[in-house]
N, C-alpha and C positions, 0 to 999 in steps of 0.2 A: 544519350544512351537508351532512353526509353523508346525513342523513335526507331532506333536501330533494332531493338528487341522486337517491337511490333512488326517491322518489315520482315525480320527473319521468321517470326511465327507465322505470318501470313504466307510467306514463300513456302515454308514447310507444309502448311495446310494445303495449298494448291498442289504442290508436288505429290503429296500423299493421296490426294483425292481425285485428281483428273484421271479420266480413263485413257487407255492407250488409243482408243478410237478417236476420242475428242482431241487428244494431243496431235495425232497424225493429221486429222482434218484441219486443225488450226494451223499447223505448219504449212500445209499446202494452200490454205486460204490466204495466209499472210504472204506467201510466195506470189500467188496470182494477183494479190492486191498491191504488190510492189513494195511492201514493207520489208520483206526479206528477199535476198537474192539466192540463186541456186547454191552458191558456195556456203552461205550461212545455214541453209536448210540441211545440206549434206553434212556439214560440220556437226550440227546438233544431233543428227541421226547417228553418224558414225563415231563421234567422240564420246558418246554417252551410252553405256550399256544398259542402264535401267531407265524405266519410265520416269521415275522421280528426278534423276539427273538430267534427262532431256527437258523436263518441265522447268527446272531451275535455270538451265542454260537458255532456254527460250525466253523466259521472263527477263533475265539480265540483258539479253540481246535486244529485245524490243524496248525495254526501258531506256537503254542508251540512245535510242533513236528519237526520244522525246515524247512529250505529252500526247501529241496528235496520234502517233503510232500506238501508244499505249491505249488510248481511248478507242481507237478503231479495233484493236484486239479485244478489249472489254466488250464492245458492242457485239462482236461476233460471238464471243463466249455467252453473252446474255441470251442469244437466240438458241443456243444449244444446251446450256447448263446455267440457269439463273443463279443458283446457289453459289457456284464458283465465281460468277461474275461479281457478286456482292463483295467477295473477298478481294478481288482485283481492284475494285473501287477503293476499298480501305487501304490497300497496298499503295496505290497511286497517290493517295492523300497523305500517307505517313511520311 
């Protein structure tokens, strides 16, 4: 239960703090890097009306693809927003 609470809190933090610009850049970077496909990117954009919901959907989608995909996303975020990257590292370990 504690691990689930930590994961949920970190997910909420990321969703509340990532900018729309960083989120959109991340989506298209992950597409170009082959982590996401066109359908996944379009689904995240079209199915979620708020930035926070897009962020949550993106995290869930990438986490389902495994540790390597998660770490590649974290490394990209580190180069754009180191503070948010620290929270992804905690989320991946939780």
